C-alpha positions as CSV (number, residue, x, y, z in Angstrom):
1,M,254.1,168.1,59.9
2,I,253.7,169.0,63.5
3,P,249.6,170.3,64.6
4,A,250.2,173.9,65.9
5,P,249.5,174.9,69.1
6,R,245.7,175.7,69.8
7,S,245.1,178.5,71.5
8,R,244.0,178.4,75.1
9,H,241.6,180.5,74.9
10,A,239.6,178.8,71.6
11,P,237.0,176.7,72.8
12,A,237.9,172.7,73.0
13,P,236.1,171.1,70.3
14,R,233.0,169.2,71.5
15,P,232.8,165.3,71.5
16,A,231.8,163.7,68.2
17,S,228.8,162.2,70.2
18,S,227.2,165.6,71.9
19,R,227.6,166.7,67.9
20,G,225.6,164.4,66.7
21,I,222.9,163.9,69.3
22,A,222.7,168.0,69.0
23,A,222.4,167.8,65.2
24,L,219.6,165.1,65.7
25,F,217.6,167.9,67.2
26,V,218.7,170.2,65.1
27,R,217.2,167.8,62.2
28,I,214.0,167.2,63.9
29,A,213.4,170.9,64.8
30,A,214.0,172.1,61.2
31,D,211.5,169.2,60.0
32,R,208.7,171.3,59.6
33,V,206.3,167.9,59.5
34,R,207.6,167.1,62.0
35,L,207.4,170.1,64.1
36,L,203.7,170.3,63.3
37,S,203.4,166.9,64.7
38,L,205.0,167.3,68.0
39,V,203.0,170.3,68.5
40,E,199.7,168.4,67.6
41,Q,201.1,165.7,70.1
42,G,202.0,168.1,72.5
43,M,198.6,170.0,73.1
44,I,196.6,166.5,72.9
45,S,198.8,165.0,75.3
46,G,199.1,168.1,77.6
47,A,195.3,168.0,77.7
48,N,195.1,164.6,78.8
49,F,197.9,165.3,81.7
50,L,196.6,168.3,82.6
51,A,192.9,166.8,82.8
52,L,193.5,163.9,84.5
53,L,196.2,166.0,86.8
54,L,192.8,167.4,87.4
55,L,190.4,165.1,88.0
56,A,193.2,163.2,90.3
57,R,193.1,166.0,92.7
58,G,189.4,166.8,92.7
59,F,188.0,163.8,92.8
60,D,188.4,161.0,96.0
61,A,190.2,157.9,94.5
62,A,187.2,155.4,94.1
63,T,185.8,158.2,91.7
64,F,189.1,159.0,89.6
65,G,189.4,154.8,89.7
66,T,186.0,155.4,88.0
67,F,187.0,157.1,85.6
68,S,190.5,156.0,85.0
69,F,188.7,152.2,84.2
70,A,186.3,153.8,81.6
71,W,189.3,156.0,80.2
72,L,192.0,151.9,80.2
73,S,188.9,150.5,78.9
74,L,189.0,152.9,75.9
75,L,192.9,152.5,75.6
76,F,192.2,148.8,75.2
77,V,189.4,148.9,72.6
78,V,191.7,151.7,70.6
79,N,194.2,149.2,70.1
80,I,191.7,147.3,67.9
81,Q,190.5,150.4,65.7
82,R,194.5,150.6,65.6
83,S,195.1,147.2,64.1
84,A,191.7,146.8,62.0
85,V,191.7,151.0,60.4
86,V,194.4,152.7,61.2
87,V,197.3,150.5,60.9
88,P,196.3,149.2,57.4
89,F,194.6,152.6,56.5
90,V,198.2,154.5,56.6
91,I,200.1,151.3,55.2
92,H,197.7,150.7,52.0
93,T,197.0,155.2,51.3
94,A,200.7,155.4,51.4
95,E,201.2,155.5,47.6
96,P,199.6,158.5,45.7
97,G,196.1,158.0,44.5
98,V,195.0,155.5,46.4
99,L,193.2,157.0,48.8
100,A,191.2,159.3,47.2
101,A,190.3,155.6,44.6
102,E,189.3,153.7,48.3
103,A,188.1,156.5,50.3
104,P,184.8,155.3,50.5
105,A,185.6,151.5,51.5
106,W,187.8,153.3,54.5
107,R,185.2,155.0,55.8
108,R,182.9,152.6,56.1
109,L,185.3,150.6,57.4
110,S,185.5,153.0,60.1
111,L,182.2,153.6,61.1
112,W,181.3,149.7,61.2
113,T,184.5,148.8,63.4
114,T,183.1,152.1,65.5
115,G,180.4,150.4,66.2
116,L,181.0,147.4,66.8
117,S,183.3,148.7,69.7
118,A,180.7,150.9,71.3
119,L,178.3,147.8,70.9
120,G,180.9,145.4,72.6
121,L,181.6,147.8,76.0
122,A,178.0,148.6,76.2
123,T,177.2,144.6,76.0
124,I,179.7,144.5,79.0
125,A,178.3,146.9,80.8
126,G,174.8,145.6,80.7
127,A,176.7,141.7,81.1
128,L,178.2,142.8,84.4
129,P,175.1,143.0,87.4
130,A,174.6,139.9,86.2
131,F,177.7,138.5,87.4
132,G,177.7,140.2,90.8
133,A,179.8,142.6,89.5
134,P,180.5,145.9,91.3
135,A,178.4,148.6,90.0
136,W,181.7,151.2,90.3
137,M,182.7,148.5,86.8
138,S,179.2,148.7,84.9
139,T,179.5,152.3,84.8
140,A,182.5,152.9,84.1
141,F,182.0,150.6,81.0
142,V,179.2,152.2,80.3
143,M,181.4,155.9,80.0
144,A,184.2,153.4,78.2
145,A,180.9,153.0,75.3
146,L,179.9,156.4,75.6
147,F,183.9,158.0,74.7
148,V,184.2,155.2,71.5
149,V,182.3,157.0,69.2
150,P,183.6,160.5,69.3
151,S,187.4,158.8,70.0
152,F,187.7,156.4,67.4
153,T,186.0,159.2,65.2
154,Y,188.8,161.8,65.6
155,E,191.4,159.6,65.2
156,F,190.5,158.1,61.9
157,R,189.5,161.9,60.9
158,R,192.9,162.8,62.0
159,R,195.0,160.2,60.5
160,W,192.6,161.1,57.2
161,L,194.6,164.5,57.1
162,I,197.8,162.8,58.0
163,Q,197.5,161.0,55.0
164,L,197.1,164.2,52.6
165,D,200.0,166.2,54.6
166,R,197.9,168.8,56.3
167,F,199.6,169.1,59.5
168,G,198.5,172.3,60.1
169,A,194.8,171.1,60.4
170,T,195.5,168.6,62.7
171,V,197.3,171.0,65.0
172,A,193.9,173.3,64.7
173,A,191.9,170.4,65.8
174,A,194.2,169.6,68.6
175,G,193.7,173.4,70.1
176,L,190.2,172.9,70.0
177,Y,190.2,169.7,71.8
178,T,192.5,171.2,74.5
179,V,190.1,174.4,75.2
180,L,186.9,172.0,75.1
181,Y,188.2,169.3,77.4
182,V,190.4,171.1,80.1
183,A,187.3,173.7,80.6
184,G,185.0,170.4,81.1
185,V,187.1,169.6,83.2
186,L,187.5,172.6,85.4
187,A,183.8,172.7,85.6
188,A,183.3,169.0,86.6
189,V,186.1,169.4,89.3
190,Q,184.3,172.3,90.8
191,T,180.7,170.6,90.6
192,H,182.1,167.3,91.3
193,R,180.2,165.2,88.8
194,L,181.9,162.7,87.3
195,E,179.0,162.7,84.2
196,L,180.5,166.0,83.4
197,A,184.1,164.8,83.4
198,A,182.7,162.3,80.9
199,A,180.4,164.8,78.7
200,A,184.2,167.1,78.8
201,F,185.9,164.0,77.0
202,I,182.9,163.2,74.3
203,A,182.5,167.2,73.6
204,A,186.0,167.7,73.2
205,S,186.4,164.4,70.9
206,G,183.3,165.0,68.8
207,G,184.5,169.2,68.1
208,A,187.8,167.9,67.4
209,A,186.7,165.1,65.1
210,L,184.4,167.6,63.2
211,L,186.8,170.6,63.1
212,C,189.3,167.8,61.1
213,A,186.0,166.5,58.6
214,A,185.4,170.8,58.2
215,L,188.9,171.0,56.7
216,A,189.8,167.9,54.7
217,P,190.1,169.1,51.0
218,R,187.5,167.2,49.0
219,L,189.1,164.1,47.3
220,P,187.6,163.4,43.8
221,P,185.2,160.9,43.4
222,P,186.4,157.4,42.4
223,A,185.5,156.5,39.4
224,Q,184.9,153.1,40.3
225,P,184.6,152.8,44.0
226,P,185.5,149.4,45.4
227,A,183.0,146.8,46.3
228,F,183.1,146.9,49.9
229,G,183.4,142.9,50.0
230,T,185.8,143.0,47.7
231,F,188.2,145.5,49.5
232,L,187.7,143.8,52.5
233,R,189.0,140.6,50.9
234,N,191.6,141.9,49.8
235,L,193.0,142.9,53.0
236,A,191.3,140.2,54.9
237,H,194.5,138.5,55.4
238,F,196.5,141.5,57.3
239,I,193.5,142.6,58.5
240,G,192.7,139.7,60.7
241,W,195.9,139.1,61.4
242,S,196.8,142.8,63.0
243,V,193.6,142.5,64.9
244,A,194.9,139.2,66.3
245,S,199.0,140.9,67.1
246,N,196.8,143.5,68.9
247,L,194.4,141.5,71.1
248,A,197.2,139.6,71.7
249,Y,199.0,143.0,72.4
250,N,195.8,144.1,75.0
251,G,197.1,140.9,76.7
252,Y,199.8,142.3,78.2
253,G,199.7,146.0,77.3
254,H,196.1,147.5,78.3
255,L,194.5,144.2,80.4
256,P,196.8,144.5,83.4
257,P,195.5,147.4,85.1
258,L,191.9,146.1,84.3
259,I,192.9,142.8,85.8
260,L,194.6,145.2,88.8
261,G,190.7,146.8,89.0
262,A,188.8,143.4,89.2
263,L,190.9,142.0,92.0
264,A,192.0,144.9,94.1
265,G,189.2,147.9,93.2
266,P,189.4,150.7,91.6
267,G,192.0,152.1,94.1
268,P,195.0,150.6,93.0
269,V,193.9,151.2,89.7
270,A,193.7,155.4,90.3
271,L,197.3,154.8,91.7
272,F,198.6,153.6,88.4
273,Q,196.5,156.2,86.1
274,A,197.7,159.5,88.6
275,M,201.4,158.1,88.2
276,R,201.1,156.7,84.7
277,N,199.8,160.5,83.8
278,F,203.2,161.7,84.6
279,T,204.4,159.5,81.2
280,Q,202.6,161.8,79.3
281,P,205.2,163.3,77.5
282,L,207.1,160.1,76.5
283,S,203.3,158.7,74.8
284,T,203.4,162.3,72.8
285,A,206.5,161.8,71.5
286,A,206.1,158.2,70.7
287,T,202.9,159.3,68.7
288,A,204.2,162.3,67.2
289,V,207.3,160.1,65.9
290,D,204.8,157.2,64.3
291,N,202.2,159.8,63.2
292,F,205.2,161.0,60.1
293,D,207.5,158.2,60.7
294,K,205.2,155.6,60.1
295,P,204.3,156.4,56.7
296,R,208.1,158.1,55.8
297,A,209.2,154.1,56.5
298,A,206.3,152.8,54.4
299,R,206.8,155.1,51.1
300,A,210.9,154.2,51.5
301,L,209.8,150.5,51.5
302,A,207.7,151.0,48.4
303,A,210.7,152.9,46.6
304,E,214.0,151.4,48.2
305,G,213.2,148.3,49.3
306,V,214.4,146.6,52.9
307,A,217.5,149.1,52.9
308,G,215.0,151.9,52.6
309,L,213.3,150.5,55.8
310,R,215.5,149.7,57.7
311,R,217.7,153.3,57.7
312,A,214.2,155.0,58.3
313,L,213.3,153.0,61.4
314,S,216.7,153.5,62.2
315,H,216.3,157.3,62.1
316,T,213.3,156.8,64.0
317,A,214.7,154.7,67.2
318,L,217.0,157.2,67.4
319,A,214.7,160.3,67.3
320,M,212.3,158.3,69.8
321,A,215.4,157.9,72.1
322,A,216.7,161.6,71.7
323,M,213.1,163.5,72.8
324,T,212.3,160.9,75.1
325,L,215.4,159.6,77.3
326,P,216.2,162.7,79.3
327,Y,212.9,162.3,81.0
328,V,212.6,158.9,81.5
329,V,216.1,160.1,83.7
330,M,214.4,163.1,85.2
331,L,211.6,161.1,86.2
332,I,213.5,158.4,88.5
333,L,215.3,160.6,89.9
334,A,213.0,164.0,90.3
335,G,209.9,162.4,90.2
336,D,209.0,161.2,93.8
337,W,209.4,165.6,94.0
338,L,207.1,166.3,91.0
339,V,204.4,163.8,92.2
340,N,204.3,165.0,96.3
341,L,204.0,168.8,94.5
342,V,200.8,168.0,92.1
343,Y,199.5,165.4,95.1
344,G,200.7,166.0,97.6
345,Q,200.4,162.3,100.1
346,R,197.0,161.5,98.5
347,Y,198.8,158.6,96.9
348,G,202.1,157.6,98.6
349,D,205.3,157.0,97.9
350,P,205.8,157.0,93.8
351,T,208.9,156.1,93.3
352,A,209.1,152.1,92.8
353,T,206.3,152.8,90.3
354,L,208.0,155.5,88.2
355,A,211.0,153.6,88.1
356,W,208.5,150.3,86.4
357,F,207.2,153.3,84.0
358,G,210.9,154.5,82.7
359,A,211.6,150.2,82.3
360,V,208.3,150.0,80.4
361,H,209.1,152.8,78.0
362,V,213.0,151.9,78.1
363,T,211.9,148.4,76.7
364,V,209.9,149.9,74.1
365,L,212.3,151.9,72.5
366,F,213.8,148.4,72.1
367,V,210.6,147.2,71.3
368,Y,209.0,148.9,68.4
369,P,211.1,149.6,65.3
370,L,210.9,146.0,65.5
371,E,207.3,145.2,65.5
372,T,206.7,148.0,63.3
373,A,209.3,146.2,60.1
374,L,206.9,143.2,60.4
375,F,203.7,145.1,60.0
376,L,205.3,147.4,57.1
377,L,206.5,144.1,56.0
378,R,202.8,143.5,55.9
379,R,203.5,139.9,58.2
380,P,201.2,140.7,60.9
381,D,201.2,136.9,60.9
382,L,204.7,136.2,62.5
383,L,204.2,139.4,64.5
384,F,201.1,137.7,66.3
385,R,203.4,134.6,67.2
386,G,205.3,136.3,70.0
387,R,202.6,138.4,70.4
388,I,200.5,135.7,71.9
389,A,203.7,134.6,74.1
390,S,203.3,137.7,75.0
391,A,200.4,137.7,76.1
392,L,200.7,134.4,78.1
393,V,203.4,135.2,79.9
394,G,202.0,139.0,80.8
395,I,199.0,138.2,81.7
396,G,199.8,134.8,83.9
397,L,202.5,137.2,85.6
398,C,199.4,139.5,86.5
399,L,197.8,136.8,87.8
400,A,200.2,135.5,89.9
401,L,201.9,138.6,91.0
402,V,198.3,141.4,91.6
403,P,197.5,139.1,94.3
404,V,201.1,139.6,96.2
405,W,202.4,142.9,95.0
406,G,199.3,145.0,93.8
407,L,200.4,146.9,90.9
408,G,203.5,146.3,91.3
409,G,202.9,143.0,89.9
410,A,200.7,144.1,87.2
411,M,203.9,146.4,85.9
412,A,206.1,143.4,86.0
413,G,203.3,141.5,83.5
414,I,203.4,144.7,81.4
415,A,207.5,144.8,81.6
416,A,207.7,140.9,81.1
417,G,205.6,141.1,77.9
418,I,206.7,143.7,75.9
419,A,210.3,142.4,76.3
420,V,209.6,139.0,75.1
421,S,207.7,140.3,72.5
422,G,210.3,142.6,70.8
423,L,213.1,139.1,71.6
424,A,210.4,137.4,69.8
425,A,210.0,139.8,67.1
426,L,213.5,140.3,66.7
427,F,213.7,136.0,66.5
428,L,211.2,136.1,63.7
429,L,213.0,138.5,61.3
430,V,216.0,136.5,61.8
431,R,214.6,133.3,61.2
432,E,211.6,134.5,58.3
433,K,213.7,136.8,56.5
434,P,210.3,138.4,55.7
435,W,212.1,140.8,52.7
436,T,212.4,138.0,51.1
437,N,209.2,136.6,50.1
438,P,208.0,137.6,46.7
């Protein structure tokens, strides 16, 4: 049968690819949990973006560089909390009833991790003068140590609410964080006092943590609370390798800007942070997806095995790409205009740095589902193997290239480390097939 001719007034059908992308966005928007998670992360990320933007505009490069070094030092130890507490917590309490049964032990583990991380940063701050380090670096480490307690507590408490599907409460806490942080930073900029900027972040994180605790539903006390020593022994293999792999990740993910500061001073660190601030929407989307998709992937693995895990992580990768790649393109094409609009000529030509950040994010899109699979299959030991090689590559490139390229050398170390880690994860998944292990 010959098809009837299409009316010349009828709209041409959309390509299948555009229909698929549109359907993906509809699914993202229609999912209440996803939407609330995006709103929450949008508020937190927006507050961080605005606060850092105000500080970058209101302080000179050396002062903003000191705050940025403290912020980046916090991010370094945040990964320790993530590997020792957050990721094990998300994976091991995914099944119903487990959180209530193990709640006291998880709270105690979070408390110990927080205290030891703060103590570690404070010890570094106290020891630096003996090695002739500049005063600004000691100040930055003191600030980072003060940041740890409220920041870690807020992250643990919001993850607690997420495990209980109380996403509305996390949005309320994010709203309080936004108001307190931005208001405090405005006061710091007006008075030009760095200590007020630090106090603003401490008050915002602490206030949000308290609200998360107040809004969390009471869990029934466990009939037989797990002995903390037994609890740790049961998780020792997972947590040990998880911490080791994340420390290796820090070698190429968070150490390069600290190497940059040590070798080149606070000015290049300020430039790094000022440009990195424009990637906040990418971090927002990625963290929001991680908030709800990692627990879902853990449940899919438990219910459907490796087929469910593969399907869940495929959806995660598509969602992350759909939500972030358009912004990456915009950042590369128009980022220099946007940066000049916000900062003027304070930080010079941003084009190359923004291109580096775009390349790093595209690499992360490839790496994220591969590394998450190793975590969810409870093989962080395999993840560590790839990441230790990646750390050697990233740190080696930074030490070799920062004296020559400055910030470009640090960015090359980050990008190369992430790429090597993803390739190693793919190789280990194919070779080891960890889903086949009993």
